[in-house]
N, C-alpha and C positions, 0 to 999 in steps of 0.2 A: 689345305683341308678348312673349311669355311665352317665357323660354330652358329648353329640355329639358334635365332631369337626365339624365348619364350613370350607367346603373346596370349593375354589374360583374356579368358572368354568373356567377362563382363568389366568393364572398366571400373576402377576404385571409386571414383566419383562420378555422378551423372551432371557435372557443371555446377552445381547448387553445395551449399552447405548443410549438410545435414546434422542437427542438433538435436539430441534427445534430453528434455531434463525429468528428471524423477518426478514423480508425484508430489512430494513433499516440498519441492524447489517452490511449487506454485500455491498450494495450500496453506503452509506456514505463515508465510507473509500475509495473504489475505485473512488469516484468523487473528494475527497479530493487528493488524489494522481496524477489523472489526471491534476487537478487543479495546483498542485505546479509544474508538470512537464511543463505544459505549460508557467506557470511562468519562469522558470528556461530558457528553450530553446526561449523564445520571449526575455529575457534579454542579450542574447549572441549575438542577433542581433543589440542590443541597442547600440549607440555610445554615448561616453562621448562630451559633449558641448566642454570642454577645457582640455587640460591636456598634460602632456609629453609624447610627440612621443615614446619616448625609453621604457616607461613603459607600453605604450599601445600595444607595438609591443613584449613585453615581456609576457603579459597576452594573447594575440593571440598566441604567439608561445605555449604556455602551455595548452591553449583551444586545439589547433589542435593536440598536441602530445597526449592529452586525447581521444580525438575523434579519431583518426585514430591509435592509439598505437605507443608504443615507437620503433624504427627500431632496 
């Protein structure tokens, strides 16, 4: 007596990998990136209460060179 094979009507996979991410897996890293970017951008506008003006000018020139590109 032979046993009958059970055949599924639909295949388990369609040949590709089906990965579904929850909504927060994309939103939370994007929010964290945006928050850190805002902190960095707002920190460049902040001015120190006191400090050596030569060092301040040096950092300002470095920042301008990075923003506008090196000549």
